[in-house]
C-alpha positions in Angstrom: 0.0 0.0 0.0 1.0 3.6 -0.7 -0.5 6.5 1.3 -1.1 9.9 -0.4 -1.8 12.9 1.8 -3.5 15.9 0.0 -3.3 19.0 2.2 -6.1 21.1 1.0 -7.4 24.6 1.9 -10.1 23.4 4.2 -9.4 19.6 4.7 -6.7 16.9 4.4 -7.4 13.6 2.4 -5.6 10.5 3.1 -5.8 8.0 0.1 -4.5 4.5 0.0 -3.7 2.9 -3.4 -2.7 -0.7 -3.8 0.3 -2.2 -5.9 -1.7 -1.8 -9.1 -2.5 2.0 -8.5 -6.2 1.4 -7.6 -7.7 3.5 -4.8 -8.4 1.3 -1.8 -9.7 3.7 0.7 -10.1 7.4 1.4 -10.6 9.5 4.5 -10.6 13.2 5.1 -10.7 15.6 8.1 -11.7 19.3 8.0 -10.1 22.4 9.5 -10.9 26.1 9.5 -9.5 28.9 7.5 -9.2 31.9 9.7 -10.2 35.2 8.3 -9.5 37.6 11.2 -9.3 40.6 8.9 -11.0 41.4 5.5 -9.0 39.8 2.8 -6.9 37.5 5.1 -6.8 33.7 4.9 -4.8 31.9 7.4 -4.4 28.3 9.1 -2.3 27.2 12.0 -0.1 24.5 10.5 -0.6 22.4 13.8 -4.3 22.2 12.7 -3.1 20.5 9.4 -1.1 18.0 11.5 -3.9 17.2 13.9 -6.3 16.7 11.0 -3.7 14.5 9.2 -3.5 12.3 12.4 -7.3 11.9 12.5 -7.7 11.2 8.7 -5.0 8.6 8.8 -6.3 6.9 12.0 -9.6 6.5 10.2 -8.0 4.1 7.8 -8.2 0.4 8.5 -5.3 -0.6 10.9 -4.3 -3.6 8.9 -4.0 -1.4 5.8 -2.0 1.2 7.6 0.6 -1.4 8.7 1.0 -2.4 5.0 1.9 1.2 3.9 5.4 1.3 2.3 5.8 5.0 1.6 4.0 8.3 1.9 3.6 10.9 -0.8 2.3 14.5 -0.5 0.3 17.1 -2.5 -0.9 20.4 -1.0 -2.4 23.8 -1.7 0.1 25.9 -3.6 1.5 29.4 -3.2 1.2 29.7 0.6 3.9 30.8 3.1 4.8 28.8 6.2 7.5 30.2 8.4 9.1 27.6 10.6 12.0 27.2 13.0 14.6 24.4 12.7 12.4 21.8 14.4 9.2 22.3 12.3 7.5 24.6 14.8 5.5 27.2 12.8 6.2 30.8 14.1 2.8 32.1 13.0 -0.2 30.9 11.0 0.4 29.9 7.5 -0.7 32.6 5.0 -2.7 30.8 2.2 -3.1 31.2 -1.6 -6.5 33.1 -1.4 -5.0 35.7 1.0 -5.1 39.2 -0.3 -3.1 41.3 2.2 -0.1 41.4 0.0 -1.7 43.3 -2.7 0.0 46.5 -1.5 3.4 44.7 -2.1 2.9 43.9 -5.7 4.4 47.2 -6.7 7.7 46.1 -5.2 8.1 43.4 -7.9 10.7 44.4 -10.7 9.5 44.5 -14.3 11.5 41.5 -15.1 9.6 39.3 -12.7 7.2 37.9 -15.4 10.0 37.2 -17.6 12.1 35.3 -14.9 9.2 33.5 -13.3 6.9 33.2 -16.3 4.0 34.3 -14.1 2.4 37.7 -13.2 2.8 38.7 -9.6 -0.4 38.0 -7.6 -1.3 38.5 -4.0 -1.3 35.2 -2.2 1.8 33.8 -3.9 4.6 33.2 -1.5 7.0 36.0 -2.6 4.2 38.6 -2.1 3.3 37.2 1.4 7.0 37.1 2.5 7.4 40.8 1.4 4.3 41.6 3.5 5.9 39.7 6.5 9.2 41.5 5.9 7.5 44.8 6.3 4.9 44.1 9.0 6.2 41.3 11.1 10.0 41.8 11.0 10.8 39.8 14.1 9.1 36.6 12.7 10.7 37.3 9.4 14.2 37.5 11.0 13.7 34.5 13.3 12.4 31.9 10.8 14.8 29.3 9.7 12.6 28.0 6.9 10.0 29.5 4.4 8.1 26.4 3.2 5.0 25.4 1.2 2.3 23.7 3.0 2.9 20.1 1.9 6.6 20.7 2.5 6.0 21.7 6.2 3.8 18.6 6.7 6.5 16.3 5.5 9.0 18.1 7.8 6.7 17.8 10.7 6.6 14.0 10.0 10.4 13.7 10.2 11.2 14.2 6.5 13.9 16.3 4.9 13.5 20.0 4.4 12.9 20.2 0.6 10.4 21.3 -2.1 9.7 20.1 -5.7 9.8 22.2 -9.0 6.0 22.4 -9.2 5.7 24.1 -5.8 8.9 26.2 -6.2 7.8 27.6 -9.7 4.6 28.9 -8.1 6.3 31.1 -5.6 7.6 34.0 -7.7 11.0 33.2 -6.3 12.1 30.6 -8.9 12.5 30.6 -12.6 10.1 28.7 -15.0 12.1 25.6 -14.5 11.5 25.6 -10.7 15.0 26.5 -9.7 15.5 29.4 -7.2 16.6 32.6 -8.9 19.1 34.1 -6.5 19.3 37.3 -8.6 15.6 37.8 -8.6 15.4 37.1 -4.8 18.1 39.6 -4.3 16.2 42.2 -6.4 13.2 41.8 -4.2 15.2 42.2 -1.1 14.2 38.8 0.3 16.2 36.1 2.0 17.5 33.0 0.0 19.0 31.2 3.0 15.5 30.0 4.2 14.5 28.3 0.9 14.7 24.5 0.9 16.5 22.5 -1.7 14.5 21.6 -4.9 14.3 17.9 -5.6 12.1 16.0 -8.1 8.5 15.4 -6.9 9.1 11.6 -6.9 12.4 11.8 -5.0 12.8 10.3 -1.6 13.0 13.0 1.1 13.8 11.2 4.3 11.8 8.7 6.5 8.8 8.8 8.8 10.1 9.3 12.3 9.1 7.3 15.5 6.9 10.1 16.9 4.9 10.7 13.9 4.6 7.1 13.0 3.1 6.3 16.5 0.7 9.2 16.1 -0.5 8.0 12.7 -0.4 4.4 13.4 2.1 3.7 10.5 5.5 1.9 10.6 8.4 4.2 11.3 11.2 4.4 8.8 9.0 4.2 5.7 10.0 6.5 2.9 8.6 10.0 2.4 8.4 11.4 -1.1 9.0 15.0 -1.8 5.5 15.4 -3.4 4.0 18.2 -5.5 1.4 21.0 -5.6 -2.2 19.8 -5.6 -2.9 20.8 -9.1 0.0 19.1 -10.7 -0.5 16.1 -8.4 -4.1 15.9 -9.6 -2.9 15.9 -13.2 -0.5 13.0 -12.4 -3.2 11.2 -10.5 -5.6 11.5 -13.4 -2.9 10.3 -15.9 -2.0 13.5 -17.6 1.4 13.0 -18.9 1.7 14.1 -22.5 1.6 17.4 -24.4 -1.9 18.8 -24.9 -3.7 16.6 -22.4 -5.9 18.8 -20.3 -8.0 18.7 -17.1 -10.5 20.8 -15.1 -10.3 20.5 -11.4 -12.9 21.9 -9.1 -12.4 22.3 -5.4 -12.2 25.4 -3.3 -10.9 27.1 -6.3 -10.9 25.9 -10.1 -7.9 25.1 -12.4 -7.9 24.2 -16.0 -4.5 22.9 -16.9 -3.0 21.9 -20.3 0.2 19.8 -20.2 3.1 21.2 -22.4 6.2 19.5 -23.6 7.9 22.7 -24.5 8.3 25.8 -22.3 5.1 27.9 -23.0 5.3 31.6 -23.9 4.4 34.1 -21.1 0.7 35.1 -21.0 -0.4 37.8 -18.5 -3.7 36.1 -17.6 -2.3 32.5 -17.3 0.1 30.7 -15.1 2.9 28.4 -16.2 4.3 26.0 -13.7 6.4 22.8 -13.6 4.4 19.5 -13.6 4.8 16.6 -11.2 5.6 14.2 -14.1 9.1 12.8 -14.1 11.0 12.6 -17.3 10.4 11.9 -20.1 6.9 13.2 -19.7 5.6 16.8 -20.2 7.6 19.0 -17.7 5.3 22.1 -17.8 1.6 23.0 -17.6 -0.3 26.1 -18.5 -3.1 27.0 -16.0 -6.1 29.2 -15.9 -6.6 29.7 -12.1 -10.1 30.7 -10.8 -10.2 31.5 -7.1 -14.0 31.2 -6.4 -15.5 27.9 -7.2 -16.3 25.6 -4.3 -15.8 28.4 -1.9 -18.3 30.6 -3.6 -20.9 27.9 -3.9 -20.4 27.0 -0.3 -21.0 30.7 0.6 -24.2 30.9 -1.5 -25.6 27.7 -0.1 -25.0 28.7 3.5 -26.4 32.2 2.9 -29.5 30.8 1.4 -29.9 28.2 4.3 -29.7 25.2 2.0 -27.9 21.9 2.5 -26.0 20.6 -0.6 -28.8 18.2 -1.6 -31.4 20.9 -1.4 -29.0 23.3 -3.3 -28.5 20.9 -6.2 -32.2 20.1 -6.4 -33.3 23.7 -6.2 -30.8 24.8 -9.0 -31.6 21.8 -11.2 -35.3 22.6 -11.2 -35.3 26.4 -11.6 -34.0 28.9 -14.1 -32.0 31.9 -13.1 -33.8 34.3 -15.4 -32.0 37.5 -15.5 -30.2 37.2 -12.3 -26.4 37.4 -12.4 -24.1 35.9 -9.7 -20.5 37.3 -9.6 -18.7 34.9 -7.5 -15.6 37.0 -6.8 -15.5 36.7 -3.0 -11.7 36.5 -2.8 -10.7 38.7 -5.8 -9.9 36.8 -9.1 -7.0 35.6 -11.1 -7.8 34.3 -14.6 -8.9 36.2 -16.6 -9.4 39.4 -14.4 -6.2 39.3 -12.5 -7.9 41.6 -10.0 -7.4 41.1 -6.2 -10.1 43.7 -5.7 -12.8 42.1 -7.7 -15.9 41.6 -5.6 -19.0 39.4 -5.7 -22.7 40.0 -5.8 -26.1 39.0 -7.0 -27.6 41.3 -9.7 -31.1 41.6 -11.0 -33.1 40.7 -7.7 -36.7 41.5 -7.5 -39.4 40.9 -4.9 -40.4 37.7 -6.9 -36.8 36.2 -6.7 -36.7 32.9 -5.0 -33.8 31.0 -3.2 -33.9 28.5 -6.0 -33.3 31.2 -8.6 -30.4 32.6 -6.6 -28.8 29.3 -6.1 -29.1 28.4 -9.9 -27.6 31.8 -10.6 -24.7 31.0 -8.3 -24.0 27.6 -10.0 -24.1 29.4 -13.5 -22.0 32.3 -12.2 -19.2 29.9 -11.1 -19.5 27.9 -14.4 -19.2 31.2 -16.4 -16.2 32.1 -14.3 -14.6 28.8 -15.4 -15.6 29.4 -18.9 -13.8 32.9 -19.0 -10.7 31.1 -17.7 -11.0 28.4 -20.5 -11.5 31.3 -23.1 -8.2 32.8 -21.9 -6.5 29.6 -22.4 -8.0 29.1 -25.9 -7.1 32.7 -26.8 -3.5 31.9 -26.1 -3.5 29.0 -28.4 -4.3 26.2 -25.9 -7.3 24.5 -27.4 -7.9 21.0 -26.0 -11.0 19.2 -27.4 -11.8 17.4 -24.2 -11.2 18.2 -20.6 -10.7 15.5 -18.0 -12.7 16.3 -14.8 -11.4 16.0 -11.3 -11.9 17.2 -7.8 -14.4 16.7 -5.0 -16.7 19.4 -6.4 -17.3 17.6 -9.7 -19.4 14.6 -8.8 -23.1 15.7 -9.2 -24.4 14.7 -12.7 -26.4 17.9 -13.2 -23.5 20.1 -12.3 -21.2 18.2 -14.6 -23.7 18.7 -17.4 -24.0 22.4 -16.7 -20.2 22.7 -16.8 -20.0 21.0 -20.1 -22.7 23.2 -21.5 -21.2 26.4 -20.2 -17.7 25.6 -21.3 -19.0 24.2 -24.7 -16.5 21.3 -24.3 -16.8 17.6 -23.7 -15.9 16.5 -20.2 -14.4 13.1 -19.4 -14.1 11.5 -16.1 -12.6 8.6 -14.4 -14.5 6.4 -11.7 -15.7 8.6 -8.9 -13.1 7.4 -6.5 -10.2 8.5 -8.7 -11.9 11.7 -10.0 -12.7 13.1 -6.7 -9.4 12.2 -5.1 -7.0 12.7 -8.0 -4.6 15.0 -6.0 -4.3 12.3 -3.2 -3.9 9.5 -5.8 -1.1 11.4 -7.4 0.6 12.0 -4.2 0.4 8.1 -3.5 1.8 7.5 -7.0 4.8 9.6 -6.1 5.2 7.6 -2.9 5.3 4.3 -5.1 8.0 5.9 -7.3 10.0 7.2 -4.3 10.2 3.6 -2.9 11.0 2.1 -6.2 7.9 0.1 -6.5 7.3 1.8 -9.9 9.5 3.5 -12.4 8.5 6.5 -14.5 8.0 4.3 -17.5 5.2 2.5 -15.5 3.1 5.6 -15.2 1.1 5.3 -18.6 -0.1 1.7 -17.6 -1.3 3.3 -14.3 -3.4 5.9 -16.0 -7.1 5.5 -15.6 -9.2 5.6 -18.8 -12.4 7.7 -18.6 -15.4 5.8 -17.6 -17.8 8.3 -19.3 -17.9 11.5 -21.3 -20.4 14.3 -21.2 -21.0 16.2 -24.4 -22.0 19.9 -24.3 -25.5 20.8 -25.3 -26.4 23.9 -27.4 -28.3 26.5 -25.2 -29.0 29.9 -26.6 -30.3 31.2 -23.3 -27.2 30.0 -21.5 -25.0 31.8 -24.0 -26.9 35.1 -23.6 -26.6 34.8 -19.7 -22.8 34.2 -20.2 -22.6 37.4 -22.3 -24.5 39.1 -19.5 -22.1 37.7 -17.0 -19.0 39.0 -18.9 -20.5 42.6 -19.1 -21.4 42.5 -15.3 -18.0 41.4 -14.4 -16.5 44.4 -16.3 -18.9 46.8 -14.8 -18.2 45.5 -11.3 -14.5 46.0 -11.8 -15.2 49.7 -12.9 -17.5 50.1 -9.8 -14.8 48.7 -7.4 -12.3 51.1 -8.7 -14.7 54.0 -8.0 -15.4 52.7 -4.5 -11.7 52.3 -3.9 -11.1 55.9 -4.8 -14.0 57.1 -2.5 -12.5 54.9 0.5 -9.0 56.5 0.0 
C-alpha cells in the first residue's frame, strides 16, 4: 500500500492505493480557514497536522501497517515560516489571502520574464514581502519558508525540501523551478531559508518514530517530496503528454494543459512545472479561478440550503436575468484583480432562493468558462477536458459545466476523479520507494469511464454574455469605490 496525503485549503485527504495503483480507501478531516481581517486567509499548521493524524487513523489498521511509503500534495502558493524543528512561528498565509496586494508594486518589471508568471497576492513571494514589512521579528527568526505540503513532511520527520512544481509557483524561482538568486536579491528577500529543490518523486527522508506512533504507521518508511495539488491531480488523473488537459474543481478551480515545450508568457495565465518525471511533459499552462467551491459553499450557506437541497433547487429552476458574480476573494484568470468583488444582480421581490442558487452555479460555471476562453485565446485549445476534484461529482453540475464551457468533459471512476490529488501523491510515494518506475506511469493511467457532451443552449449563451458585461462593470465600480475609500 502507498499513502497519499493531500493537504487542501479546508481539509486533508488520506488515500491508500494498492500495488496496481487502484484507490483502496479514502478518508478526510476538515479544519478552519481563519479570516481575522478582511482579505486575510490563514491556518495554524498544527491544525493540518492534527487533521492528518485523524484522517490517517480512520483508515483500517491492517491497511495502515502495510503502507510502504507516503507521498504529499498540497495547496500551492502559501507561506509557512518555521523554526529548525518544524515549529510554525505564525499561522500559514494561504493562496487566497489578499493582504499582500499592497506589495505587488515592489516586484521588478522582469519578474514575469524570470518566473513566467504575473505577480499576484497570495503567492509566496508577495506574502513574504508583507511579513518583511509588517512582522520583521518573525521574518528574522524563521529558519525556513516552506510550502504547506513541505512543512507537513518536515513535521513528520522528513527532509526539508520542495519540488519544482511548488517552487515555480512562488515567484521566487524561474520557470524551470530553480530558485533565482538574482531575482530574490532584487526583491530584497532572504535566500537562506528556501529549501533544496528535488524531483517530486524523489525520496525525502523517512517517517520518524513520533509521527509514526501518532499516525499508526510503521516508522522508517519512505517519504516522497510530493507536488502541488494541481500538478498532483494531473498526475493522479494520468495527464502525462503534451496537450492533455483537465478541469479540477475544489475550493478554487484550475484548468491545466500539459506542455512538452516551455510555454510563452501570457499575463492572464500561469505556467508552472508539472509533477511528471522525465520523459513526460515538464510544464503545464493553467487558468486559475479562485472562487469555485468556496463561492458555492458561501451561497448555499447564505440561502440556508444543504447541498442536496441546493442541487435540487438549482436543477429545477431557471435563473432568469439574475447574475451571480462569485468574486469573494478577488480573481485571477482572466481578471487578475485582487479587488474584484462578488454580488447577485437583478433581484426582484419575486426572486426565490432556488433562482439565486441556480444563478450561483451558473456564475461559477461562467467564471470557469472565462478562464477557459483565456487559455483558448493563447493557443491552448484541448478538445476534451478531464474532470477531477471533489466538487465535480453531481451529474447535473457536470452537465452544466460541459454546456457552459462548450467542451466535452471526461471523467474517471468517482473514487479517482474526486481524489485525483491524493492519488497523485500516492503514486509519487510508489515511485520514491522504487515500486514503480516512471516508465510504468502510462499503464497506471485511468481510462475515462464516461464522457459528457455539451448541449447547445442559446439562453445560457446570452446569460454568459451578461455575466461578462457585469464582471467588467463591477471592476469599474470597485475602482470608484476604492477611490472614495481612499
